[in-house]
Every structure is written in structure tokens, then in C-alpha cells.
C-alpha positions as MATLAB code, in Angstrom:
seq = 'XXXXXXXXXXXXXXXXXXXXXXXXXXXXXXXXXXXXXXXXXXXXXXXXXXXXXXXXXXXXXXXXXXXXXXXXXXXXXXXXXXXXXXXXXXXXXXXXXXXXXXXXXXXXXXXXXXXXXXXXXXXXXXXXXXXXXXXXXXXXXXXXXXXXXXXXXXXXXXXXXXXXXXXXXXXXXXXXXXXXXXXXXXXXXXXXXXXXXXXXXXXXXXXXXXXXXXXXXXXXXXXXXXXXXXXXXXXXXXXXXXXXXXXXXXXX';
ca = [
     -49.982   39.778   -3.830;
     -49.734   39.569   -7.511;
     -53.312   40.281   -7.925;
     -52.682   43.147   -5.951;
     -49.531   44.100   -7.539;
     -51.986   44.806  -10.837;
     -54.296   46.752   -8.838;
     -51.287   48.887   -7.173;
     -49.052   49.536  -10.688;
     -50.627   53.190  -10.757;
     -51.315   53.647   -7.041;
     -49.686   56.143   -4.704;
     -52.288   56.712   -1.775;
     -54.170   53.749   -0.265;
     -57.358   54.562    1.704;
     -57.679   52.154    4.363;
     -55.962   49.238    5.882;
     -53.493   46.478    4.631;
     -52.357   43.953    7.005;
     -49.150   41.473    5.781;
     -49.379   38.319    7.373;
     -47.829   34.335    7.012;
     -47.649   33.883    3.940;
     -46.070   37.212    2.213;
     -42.372   37.403    1.977;
     -42.196   39.834   -0.890;
     -43.366   43.718   -0.539;
     -42.723   44.776   -4.085;
     -46.396   45.577   -4.936;
     -45.961   48.405   -1.595;
     -42.991   49.980   -2.890;
     -44.710   53.116   -5.044;
     -47.049   53.494   -2.160;
     -46.044   57.369   -0.628;
     -49.432   56.987    1.483;
     -51.667   54.548    3.484;
     -54.904   56.523    5.540;
     -55.621   53.448    7.671;
     -53.164   50.692    9.503;
     -50.224   49.400    8.612;
     -49.861   46.142   10.103;
     -47.149   43.461    9.769;
     -47.996   40.459   11.749;
     -46.232   37.032   11.579;
     -44.780   37.541    8.566;
     -41.876   35.070    7.168;
     -40.180   39.012    5.955;
     -36.452   39.714    6.809;
     -36.738   43.150    6.158;
     -39.500   45.427    5.774;
     -38.031   48.368    3.185;
     -40.605   50.737    1.884;
     -39.019   53.616    0.264;
     -41.522   55.638   -0.608;
     -43.976   55.579    2.170;
     -44.384   58.727    3.884;
     -47.748   59.095    5.643;
     -49.394   56.351    7.273;
     -52.363   56.012    9.808;
     -50.582   53.730   11.944;
     -48.057   51.318   12.253;
     -47.836   47.564   13.838;
     -45.265   45.543   13.623;
     -45.975   42.445   16.082;
     -44.736   38.611   16.284;
     -42.666   38.731   13.166;
     -40.193   36.171   14.061;
     -37.280   36.553   11.002;
     -37.685   39.872   11.235;
     -33.875   41.531   11.459;
     -34.418   45.405    9.929;
     -37.171   47.869    9.578;
     -36.321   50.398    7.792;
     -38.798   53.380    5.986;
     -36.413   55.830    4.601;
     -39.106   58.511    4.172;
     -42.051   58.073    6.613;
     -42.988   61.548    7.997;
     -45.705   60.880   10.147;
     -48.284   58.607   11.636;
     -51.667   59.838   12.392;
     -52.218   57.461   15.385;
     -49.442   55.937   16.910;
     -46.361   53.033   16.156;
     -46.317   49.679   17.825;
     -43.872   46.814   17.999;
     -44.005   43.857   19.932;
     -42.417   40.162   19.761;
     -40.259   40.435   17.038;
     -37.547   37.988   18.321;
     -35.404   38.603   15.374;
     -35.310   42.375   15.536;
     -32.186   43.798   15.288;
     -32.914   47.853   13.506;
     -35.974   50.247   13.310;
     -34.737   53.346   11.010;
     -36.923   55.918   11.013;
     -34.690   58.733   10.461;
     -37.606   61.198    9.142;
     -40.073   60.015   11.280;
     -41.409   63.787   12.734;
     -44.686   63.350   14.249;
     -47.187   60.995   15.827;
     -50.196   63.465   15.520;
     -52.630   61.385   18.301;
     -50.343   59.357   20.587;
     -46.648   57.707   20.416;
     -44.404   54.785   20.383;
     -44.356   51.398   21.885;
     -41.573   49.383   21.144;
     -41.767   45.902   23.772;
     -40.161   43.047   24.236;
     -38.283   42.974   20.891;
     -34.976   40.426   22.396;
     -32.551   40.674   20.132;
     -33.294   44.770   18.796;
     -30.132   47.111   19.459;
     -30.984   50.133   17.662;
     -33.431   52.504   17.159;
     -33.180   55.758   14.867;
     -35.656   58.698   14.885;
     -33.477   61.191   14.946;
     -36.006   64.285   13.624;
     -39.123   63.532   16.170;
     -40.159   66.393   17.732;
     -44.307   65.561   18.329;
     -45.414   62.537   20.110;
     -47.178   62.154   23.207;
     -44.986   59.316   24.996;
     -42.227   56.830   24.171;
     -42.333   53.189   25.269;
     -39.218   51.298   25.170;
     -39.673   48.345   27.782;
     -38.356   44.891   27.905;
     -35.889   44.859   25.182;
     -33.049   43.504   27.154;
     -30.199   44.180   24.222;
     -31.277   47.930   23.398;
     -28.066   49.734   23.432;
     -28.326   52.580   21.214;
     -31.597   55.230   20.554;
     -30.926   58.084   18.557;
     -33.394   60.829   19.307;
     -33.129   64.359   18.212;
     -31.821   67.095   20.334;
     -34.699   69.906   19.970;
     -37.088   69.810   22.555;
     -40.021   68.298   21.563;
     -43.144   70.227   20.126;
     -45.710   68.787   22.347;
     -44.840   68.745   25.609;
     -47.615   67.694   28.154;
     -47.055   63.717   29.290;
     -44.158   62.999   27.999;
     -42.676   59.450   29.373;
     -39.906   56.904   28.585;
     -39.976   53.466   30.244;
     -37.155   51.211   29.859;
     -36.540   48.035   31.026;
     -33.031   49.268   31.810;
     -30.265   51.462   30.329;
     -27.027   49.483   29.487;
     -23.692   50.787   31.521;
     -21.667   52.273   29.400;
     -24.294   52.046   26.566;
     -24.242   54.985   23.564;
     -28.513   55.603   24.595;
     -29.070   58.705   24.140;
     -25.830   59.893   22.073;
     -27.042   63.120   20.598;
     -27.847   64.428   24.144;
     -31.127   64.602   23.087;
     -33.762   66.766   25.369;
     -37.100   66.564   26.582;
     -40.129   68.951   28.065;
     -41.546   67.457   30.927;
     -39.722   64.179   31.164;
     -41.071   60.917   33.413;
     -38.145   58.710   33.099;
     -39.684   55.016   34.529;
     -36.549   52.480   34.800;
     -38.029   48.676   36.261;
     -34.118   47.093   36.498;
     -32.024   49.504   38.229;
     -29.303   48.154   39.433;
     -28.296   47.609   35.563;
     -28.904   50.923   34.938;
     -26.800   54.144   33.943;
     -28.227   57.599   33.948;
     -25.002   59.513   32.914;
     -26.786   61.043   29.622;
     -29.312   62.994   32.447;
     -25.934   65.413   32.756;
     -26.362   66.754   29.343;
     -29.917   67.907   29.745;
     -30.287   71.466   30.281;
     -30.522   72.101   33.922;
     -33.478   75.215   33.775;
     -35.545   74.372   31.198;
     -35.670   70.103   31.247;
     -33.738   68.735   34.137;
     -36.101   70.700   36.520;
     -39.495   69.237   34.602;
     -38.083   65.512   35.287;
     -39.217   62.888   37.278;
     -36.741   59.574   37.560;
     -39.409   56.736   38.508;
     -37.552   53.773   40.058;
     -35.843   52.007   43.331;
     -32.396   54.232   42.822;
     -29.824   54.925   45.754;
     -29.112   58.435   45.736;
     -25.313   57.589   45.726;
     -25.880   57.119   42.048;
     -26.907   60.459   41.225;
     -23.941   61.894   42.388;
     -22.881   62.276   38.616;
     -25.627   65.185   38.511;
     -24.752   67.562   41.803;
     -22.460   69.821   39.683;
     -26.017   70.426   37.318;
     -28.111   70.776   40.085;
     -26.184   73.144   42.000;
     -26.214   75.475   39.228;
     -29.952   75.374   38.688;
     -32.461   77.491   39.850;
     -34.621   74.968   41.263;
     -32.735   71.939   42.054;
     -35.947   70.510   43.966;
     -38.076   69.896   40.949;
     -36.016   67.646   39.893;
     -36.918   64.474   41.881;
     -36.167   60.645   41.931;
     -38.832   58.133   43.285;
     -40.735   54.792   43.232;
     -44.035   55.833   41.436;
     -44.779   59.074   39.803;
     -46.836   60.351   42.715;
     -43.945   59.971   45.497;
     -40.295   61.743   46.072;
     -37.633   59.467   47.749;
     -35.010   62.470   47.680;
     -34.581   65.276   44.825;
     -31.938   67.584   43.753;
     -31.374   69.478   46.622;
     -31.190   65.973   48.575;
     -28.521   64.663   46.451;
     -26.220   67.703   46.352;
     -26.281   67.939   50.186;
     -25.691   63.846   50.747;
     -22.971   63.793   47.528;
     -20.842   66.892   49.146;
];
């Protein structure tokens, strides 16, 4: 890394990929970079914090198996061309990418990070999917309030939504929302009542083994919608156990 530091003294754009592995515990050689055209990967590193204060653009981000990592902090990152993958970082507690606006091609997979509590993507507006699964401590996801620019196939996947959590505390709204929850008994979906009825909620599918009475909190919102039939809950993306109409009738 010391040799790499000399090469990067005057470099702000790196053409190609960078992999940070087990022997690296100092990122000072990367602090001037504003762009990495390829993949920036952190795998099984000894880092406790990843802080790259000037990085704005990257082809792909990959954080995998960094057992000492507690914080990912990329305050100026604005665009990722391909995707973001965060997997198996057992000590990771916080992901901060407050200026991130666009995932050009794919989406974000944040999976199996046992200590992860907070995700901040407050300006994110373009992405194909968000997959936040098996992060058992996750209780706060901050996404922007505006509707994503790219509305096709937006999906959110969670192990569960913690009861009484601050998940989606900014009343985030989505287009064509597919919400998949694998652990329904521990989930609280009352933030759905903050979504705009005729624009977003009417294009929402909730996937999981839910009972109809778990959605009675939506009765008033559904009653005000032009077509509550378009909101439905089912065990798969292709089946409907009950719709907004049935919720209104059952919860009266």
C-alpha cells in the first residue's frame, strides 16, 4: 500500500478495480480518489471503519466478510454504475451514503449483517431493487421522500420489520412496490399508511403469510382510494390471499 500511495499522490480518478483484502488496515492511499471506474471491493479486511471522504463515483461496491468493520461512511458518493453488495460483515452497525442518488443498472443487496442497525440512503432516487434480508438487528432505513425515478420492478425484501422500529421514518414513497417479508409474526407494517393511496399504495403487493387483521390499520386509507382492489397481500408475487376491498370489509 505504501507503493500504491506514491502512485496515487496526484491521482483522483482510478481506471480499473481495487480490492482491499486481509492485510490492509489503512486507507490513506485512497483518500484523494473521487472516482473508481471499476469495482471497489473490501473483502475480509481488518478495517473497523471505511471512510472515503472524496469518492463520488464508482462502478461497483462490494463489502464482504469484513468481520471487524463497524461503519461504512461514503459521504460524497453520488452514483454507482452497477450495484452495491454488502454481505456477511458481522460487526457492521451503520451504512452512511447520504448523497447517493443513482444506481444506474441494478440495485442494492444488504444481506446477513448480524449487527446492522441503520442504513442511510436519504437522496436515493434511481434503482431497480432494494434487498435488505437477514439483517436481524436492522431497525432504521432512511430513504428519500420522493418517488424513485425508475419505477419498474421496485422490490424491497426484509427478514422482518422490527415492531415499534423507526423503519422508513421519513415516510418514503415508492412506485410499484413489491414488499416481501419472510418473518411476518415479528413485523409491523404500519408505515404503509404513510404511502400515497392512489399513486403508490394502489400499486403495492405485500408478500408473506399474513393474517388479514394485521392490515386493519389501513382500512381508512384503503376506503379513500379509487381502486383498493389493486392493493393485495399474498404468499407469492403471483397470488392474492386478500385485497384492499376484503380488508375494508373484514375490519368493519
